C-alpha positions in Angstrom: 290.7 248.9 33.3 289.7 252.5 33.9 291.8 254.3 36.6 288.7 255.1 38.6 287.2 251.6 38.4 287.2 250.2 41.9 287.4 246.6 40.5 291.1 246.6 39.6 291.4 243.9 42.2 288.9 241.0 42.3 286.3 241.4 45.0 286.5 239.5 48.3 283.6 237.2 47.5 283.2 236.1 51.1 282.9 239.7 52.4 280.6 240.5 49.5 278.4 237.6 50.3 278.1 238.6 53.9 277.0 242.1 52.8 274.5 240.5 50.3 273.3 237.2 51.9 271.7 235.8 48.7 275.2 235.3 47.3 276.3 233.0 50.2 274.7 229.9 48.7 276.8 230.4 45.5 280.2 230.6 47.2 282.7 227.9 46.2 285.5 228.5 48.6 286.9 232.0 47.9 285.0 232.5 44.6 281.9 231.5 42.7 281.2 229.2 39.8 281.2 231.6 36.8 279.7 228.8 34.6 276.5 229.0 36.8 274.2 231.6 35.4 272.3 232.0 38.7 275.6 232.6 40.5 276.6 235.2 37.9 273.3 237.0 38.1 273.5 237.1 41.9 277.1 238.4 41.7 276.0 241.3 39.5 273.1 242.1 41.9 275.4 241.9 44.9 278.0 244.4 43.4 275.3 246.8 42.3 273.6 246.7 45.7 276.8 247.0 47.8 278.7 249.5 45.7 275.9 251.6 44.1 272.8 251.0 46.2 271.0 249.6 43.1 268.5 246.8 43.3 267.7 245.1 40.0 266.1 241.9 38.7 267.8 240.0 36.0 265.7 237.6 33.9 267.3 234.2 33.4 266.8 234.4 29.6 268.5 237.7 29.1 272.1 238.9 29.2 273.7 239.3 32.7 276.0 242.4 32.5 279.3 242.2 34.3 279.5 245.3 36.4 283.3 246.0 36.1 283.1 246.0 32.3 279.9 248.1 32.1 281.4 250.6 34.7 284.5 251.0 32.5 282.3 252.3 29.7 280.3 254.7 31.9 283.6 256.1 33.4 284.9 256.8 29.9 281.6 258.6 29.0 282.1 260.5 32.3 285.5 261.6 31.1 284.1 262.8 27.8 281.4 264.9 29.4 283.8 266.4 32.0 286.2 267.4 29.2 283.4 269.6 27.8 282.6 271.1 31.2 286.0 271.5 32.9 286.0 275.3 33.1 287.8 275.7 29.8 285.0 274.6 27.6 282.2 275.7 29.8 281.1 276.7 33.2 281.9 273.3 34.8 278.3 272.2 34.7 276.3 271.0 31.8 272.7 269.9 31.5 273.7 266.4 30.5 271.3 264.0 28.8 272.4 260.6 27.5 270.8 258.2 25.1 271.3 254.4 25.7 270.5 252.6 22.4 269.2 249.1 23.3 269.3 249.4 27.1 268.5 245.7 27.7 266.6 244.2 30.6 269.0 245.5 33.2 269.2 249.1 32.0 272.6 249.0 33.7 274.2 251.9 31.8 271.6 254.5 32.8 271.4 253.2 36.3 275.1 253.3 36.9 275.5 256.7 35.2 272.7 258.3 37.2 274.2 256.9 40.5 277.6 258.4 39.6 276.2 261.7 38.3 273.2 263.1 40.2 272.5 265.7 37.6 272.4 263.4 34.6 269.2 262.2 32.8 268.7 259.4 30.3 266.6 258.2 27.5 266.9 254.4 27.1 265.4 252.7 24.1 264.6 249.0 23.7 262.9 246.9 21.0 262.4 243.7 22.9 259.1 243.7 24.9 260.4 241.4 27.7 263.6 243.5 28.2 261.6 246.7 28.0 259.2 245.6 30.8 262.1 244.6 33.0 264.1 247.7 32.4 261.1 249.8 33.4 260.7 247.8 36.6 264.4 248.2 37.4 264.3 252.0 36.9 261.2 252.3 39.0 262.4 250.1 41.8 265.4 252.4 42.2 263.4 255.6 42.2 264.8 257.0 39.0 261.8 257.3 36.8 262.1 261.1 36.9 265.6 260.9 35.4 265.5 257.8 33.2 262.8 257.3 30.6 262.7 253.8 29.0 261.1 254.0 25.6 259.7 251.0 23.7 260.4 251.3 20.0 259.2 249.2 17.1 261.7 247.8 14.8 260.5 248.3 11.2 261.6 244.7 10.3 261.5 242.7 13.5 258.9 241.4 15.9 261.3 240.6 18.6 258.7 238.5 20.5 258.0 236.3 17.5 260.6 233.6 16.8 258.6 232.6 13.8 259.6 235.8 12.1 263.3 235.5 12.9 264.6 232.0 12.4 267.8 230.8 10.9 269.4 227.4 10.8 272.7 226.5 12.4 275.1 224.1 10.7 273.6 221.3 12.7 270.1 222.1 11.5 268.9 223.5 14.8 266.8 226.7 14.6 267.8 229.8 16.6 265.8 233.0 16.4 267.6 236.1 15.3 266.7 239.5 13.7 266.0 239.5 10.0 267.9 241.6 7.5 267.3 245.3 7.4 267.2 248.3 9.7 270.3 248.2 11.8 272.2 250.9 13.6 270.4 253.8 15.1 267.2 253.1 13.2 267.1 249.5 14.4 266.7 250.7 18.0 264.2 253.4 17.3 266.5 256.4 17.1 264.5 258.1 14.3 261.2 257.0 15.8 262.1 258.5 19.1 262.9 261.9 17.6 260.3 261.8 14.8 258.8 265.0 16.2 259.8 267.6 18.8 256.9 266.9 21.2 257.7 263.2 21.4 261.4 264.0 21.9 260.8 266.3 24.9 258.2 264.0 26.3 260.7 261.1 26.2 263.1 263.1 28.3 260.5 264.1 30.9 261.2 267.7 30.0 260.0 270.8 28.2 262.0 273.3 26.3 262.7 276.3 28.4 263.7 278.7 25.6 263.6 278.8 21.8 267.2 277.7 21.8 266.2 274.5 23.7 263.7 273.5 21.0 266.5 271.4 19.4 266.9 268.5 21.7 270.5 268.1 22.7 271.8 264.7 23.6 275.3 265.0 25.2 276.2 261.4 24.3 274.9 258.1 23.0 275.9 254.7 24.3 275.4 251.3 22.7 276.5 247.7 23.3 275.3 246.2 20.0 274.6 242.6 19.2 277.9 240.9 18.8 277.4 238.1 16.3 276.3 238.0 12.7 274.4 234.6 12.8 273.7 231.6 14.9 276.5 229.8 13.2 278.8 232.7 14.2 277.9 232.1 17.8 278.7 228.4 17.6 282.1 229.1 15.9 283.0 231.6 18.6 282.3 229.1 21.3 284.2 226.3 19.5 287.2 228.7 19.1 287.6 229.1 22.9 289.9 226.2 23.6 289.6 226.4 27.4 285.9 227.1 27.2 284.2 230.5 27.9 285.1 232.1 31.2 281.4 232.6 32.0 278.1 231.4 30.9 276.1 233.5 28.4 272.3 233.7 28.8 271.6 236.3 26.1 268.5 236.1 23.9 269.1 236.1 20.1 267.7 239.6 19.8 270.5 240.8 22.1 273.3 238.7 20.6 272.8 238.5 16.8 272.4 241.1 14.1 273.0 240.7 10.3 276.6 241.6 9.6 277.5 241.5 13.3 278.6 244.4 15.5 280.8 246.1 12.8 278.0 246.4 10.3 275.7 247.6 13.1 278.0 250.4 14.2 279.0 251.3 10.7 275.3 252.0 10.0 275.3 254.1 13.2 278.1 256.2 11.8 276.4 256.7 8.5 273.0 257.4 10.0 274.6 259.9 12.5 275.7 261.9 9.5 272.8 261.5 7.2 269.6 260.6 8.8 269.1 261.9 12.3 268.7 265.7 12.0 272.2 266.2 13.4 274.0 269.3 12.1 276.4 267.2 10.2 279.5 267.8 8.2 278.0 265.7 5.4 275.2 268.2 4.9 277.6 271.0 4.3 277.6 272.2 0.7 280.8 273.9 -0.2 280.2 276.7 -2.7 281.8 276.0 -6.0 284.9 278.0 -6.6 285.1 280.4 -9.5 287.2 279.4 -12.4 289.9 281.8 -11.4 290.0 280.9 -7.8 291.5 277.5 -6.8 292.3 278.5 -3.2 289.8 276.1 -1.8 291.2 273.3 -4.0 294.7 274.0 -2.7 293.4 274.1 0.9 291.7 270.8 0.4 294.9 269.3 -1.0 296.8 270.5 2.0 294.2 268.9 4.3 294.5 265.7 2.3 290.8 265.0 2.6 288.1 265.2 0.0 284.8 267.0 0.5 282.3 265.2 2.7 280.0 264.8 -0.3 282.8 263.0 -2.3 283.7 260.8 0.6 280.1 259.8 1.1 279.6 259.0 -2.5 282.7 256.8 -2.4 281.0 254.6 0.2 277.7 254.4 -1.7 275.8 256.9 0.4 274.5 260.3 -0.9 274.2 263.3 1.3 270.7 264.3 2.2 269.5 267.3 4.1 268.5 266.4 7.7 264.8 266.1 8.4 263.3 269.2 10.1 260.1 269.8 12.1 258.7 273.3 11.4 262.1 274.3 10.0 263.9 273.2 13.2 266.3 270.3 13.5 265.0 267.9 16.1 268.2 266.4 17.4 271.8 267.3 18.1 274.4 265.1 19.8 277.9 265.9 20.9 279.3 262.4 20.9 278.1 259.1 19.5 279.8 256.1 21.1 279.6 252.3 20.9 281.3 249.4 22.6 282.9 246.7 20.3 284.0 243.2 21.1 286.3 242.5 18.2 289.5 244.4 17.3 288.7 243.8 13.7 285.4 245.6 14.2 287.3 248.7 15.6 289.3 248.7 12.3 286.1 248.5 10.2 284.4 251.3 12.1 287.3 253.6 12.1 287.6 253.1 8.3 283.9 254.1 8.0 284.4 257.1 10.2 287.2 258.4 8.0 285.3 257.5 4.8 282.3 259.7 5.6 284.6 262.7 6.4 284.6 262.6 10.2 287.9 263.7 11.7 286.9 264.0 15.4 286.9 260.6 16.9 288.2 258.6 19.9 289.1 255.0 20.8 289.5 253.4 24.2 290.1 249.9 25.5 288.4 248.1 28.4 290.4 245.3 30.1 288.7 243.0 32.6 290.9 239.9 33.4 291.4 238.0 30.1 288.6 239.9 28.4 289.3 242.9 26.2 286.6 245.2 24.8 286.9 248.5 22.9 284.8 251.6 22.5 284.8 254.0 19.6 283.3 257.5 19.8 282.8 260.1 17.1 281.6 263.7 16.9 280.6 266.1 14.1 281.2 269.0 16.4 284.5 270.9 16.9 285.1 270.3 20.6 288.3 268.1 20.8 289.1 265.6 23.5 292.4 265.3 25.3 294.7 262.5 24.2 294.2 260.7 27.6 290.6 260.2 26.6 290.7 259.8 22.8 293.8 257.6 22.5 294.9 254.3 24.0 298.2 254.5 25.8 300.9 252.0 24.7 298.8 250.5 21.9 299.7 247.4 19.9 300.7 248.0 16.2 297.2 247.3 15.0 295.6 249.8 17.3 298.4 252.3 16.7 297.4 252.9 13.1 293.7 253.3 14.1 294.2 256.0 16.7 293.2 259.6 16.0 296.0 262.1 15.6 297.2 263.7 18.9 295.5 266.8 20.1 298.4 267.7 22.3 301.7 269.1 21.0 304.9 269.6 23.0 307.5 272.0 21.7 310.8 273.1 23.2 311.1 276.6 24.5 313.9 278.8 26.0 315.6 277.9 29.2 314.3 280.9 31.3 311.3 283.2 31.5 309.2 281.0 29.3 305.9 282.0 30.7 306.6 285.7 30.5 307.7 285.3 26.9 304.7 283.2 26.1 302.3 285.9 27.3 304.2 288.6 25.3 304.0 286.5 22.1 300.3 285.8 22.5 299.5 289.4 23.3 301.3 290.4 20.1 299.3 288.2 17.7 296.5 290.2 16.1 293.0 288.8 16.7 294.0 286.4 19.5 292.5 286.8 22.9 293.8 285.0 26.0 292.6 284.1 29.4 294.8 282.9 32.2 293.4 280.1 34.3 294.7 278.4 37.4 293.5 275.3 39.1 291.2 277.2 41.4 290.5 280.5 39.8 290.2 282.4 36.5 291.8 285.8 36.1 292.2 288.2 33.2 295.5 288.7 31.5 295.7 292.3 32.8 295.4 291.1 36.4 298.1 288.5 36.4 301.8 288.9 37.2 304.2 288.0 34.3 306.5 286.4 36.9 303.9 283.9 38.2 305.6 280.5 38.4 304.6 277.7 36.1 304.3 275.4 39.2 301.1 277.2 40.1 299.3 275.3 37.4 298.8 278.3 35.2 297.0 277.6 31.9 296.5 280.1 29.1 293.4 279.7 27.0 294.0 281.3 23.6 291.1 282.0 21.2 291.5 283.1 17.6 288.6 284.2 15.3 290.8 283.6 12.2 294.3 282.9 11.0 296.3 286.1 11.4 299.8 284.6 12.1 300.6 282.5 9.1 302.8 283.8 6.3 299.9 283.9 3.8 297.7 285.8 6.3 300.5 288.3 6.9 300.9 288.8 3.1 297.2 289.4 2.7 297.3 292.0 5.5 300.1 293.8 3.8 298.0 293.9 0.6 295.1 295.3 2.5 293.1 292.1 2.2 291.3 290.4 5.1 292.1 286.8 5.8 289.0 284.7 5.3 287.5 282.5 8.0 288.3 278.9 7.4 285.4 276.8 6.1 283.7 275.5 9.2 281.9 272.3 9.8 278.2 272.8 10.6 278.5 273.2 14.4 278.1 275.8 17.0 280.0 276.6 20.1 277.3 275.6 22.5 278.9 276.1 25.9 281.2 278.3 27.8 282.6 281.8 27.3 283.6 280.9 23.8 279.9 281.2 22.8 279.4 284.3 20.8 277.9 285.4 17.5 281.2 284.6 15.7 282.3 281.0 15.8 286.0 281.0 16.7 288.4 279.3 14.3 290.6 278.0 17.1 290.6 277.5 20.9 293.6 275.9 22.5 295.3 275.9 25.9 299.0 276.6 26.4 301.0 275.6 29.5 304.6 276.4 30.1 306.3 273.3 31.8 309.8 274.3 32.5 311.5 274.7 29.1 308.7 273.1 27.2 305.4 274.4 25.9 302.4 272.2 25.9 299.6 273.1 23.4 296.2 271.3 23.7 293.7 271.7 20.9 290.3 272.4 22.5 288.1 273.6 19.7 288.3 274.0 15.9 287.6 272.4 12.6 291.1 272.6 11.0 294.0 270.6 12.5 296.4 272.5 10.2 295.4 275.8 11.8 296.1 274.5 15.3 299.4 273.1 14.3 300.5 276.3 12.5 299.5 278.3 15.6 301.5 276.1 17.9 304.5 276.2 15.6 304.3 280.0 15.3 304.1 280.6 19.0 306.7 278.0 19.8 309.2 279.5 17.4 308.5 283.0 18.7 308.9 282.0 22.4 312.0 279.8 21.6 313.8 282.6 19.8 312.7 285.3 22.2 310.2 286.9 19.8 
């Protein structure tokens, strides 16, 4: 469970019931009957009212969201957003707008997030009319219509209100409605429809562009809890496989629970669409210029990176790159992080394989634990801002998860026994083209205004920025020959926040902290992991040998 989640310990149901009297009739000693759907709905309402001052109505024929689990996801999203606004990446404040894909009748993710973060706004999409109506009511009853816009979208292949259009047979011959084949992922929940044109996009967000730079709608993150099962038979098999029976009752409608191919296929489609079909500035739309016959430098670089071109990776998965749609020559959507919850560990493996196959290298995995229930979330970004390992990687993973985790963005290297911080500053100051900024926990000062003898215990962090590689052996050789080192090929992205924003996209931003006789390097921004690793190695060796 997330460290900031207040539900590490089970609630005192008796105390909760006295704070929310409707729960009293559902008490069974010191707990409630989790197989009673009315009791579960009342518990969710009680927790939301007592702990978040949220009052919602939960239809008996739609999913009842467990608050601790949903809060885990929101807190992880909060970590991601804070990582991009912690004073290193930006000013500490961002105009944060989230997108909840398939918000459901409760609209619980936007409601919880807006209670935790007073400055956040949300767009929440829904294809089911009944859920859409109730979500609108729940948002309005909590006075959040100015911050949460619920948008009804039409699925191109589904009339969610018409069981006649979405029937399948179970093994017993009973009919159970479910969505038909076609249109999953972002498209299935109206992502493309919502951002089909600039005016509709800004209208959906209750906002107007303030500058020309704002004309491209920026979504800081997306959230999604996709349908879990692939068929009605899949639902039955899942229930039969639980020897002790399910811990709680499930009241979800088929449109909430079932999608062709299940959650893995749904999220895999999200990954592909985030690259190809949403107007995002994506790595997959980058067209590398063909090298001349006499210049195989890019081929060598690609071999070093051990990754093919995005185009080649996409073709290998059966998808061809396409230029993102534009409105009047302007891309209509950018997103920093796409995320989705997953209920099966096998789904995590499939999604990570797809993320890698389409050429995305910037991704994150987390795990949500609530009692005997485990869920996971996967996030991916086509930008260059990198998350800390505490956000992007699961601590103490099992062997299956270990192989799925992204590479570490933090490197720790040994340094000399004394005067490490002073040596570190001298080394950084001596690297051509590298600027640095010294930050403390409560202030930011320039290098020139900081004493070299300042103790590491003060929480000093050095932010190093490099416009290009000037420290590697090959870069030094080129300098000696009078050549300029080229900028690394960059993914299509811009440094959108903070003091790093300038006309020239930096090749690397990282933080360096001297902890005793150890240097800790944290990759903050950049498209080339090899560049970060070579920089850390170069600085570490220089500091360790005294220059």
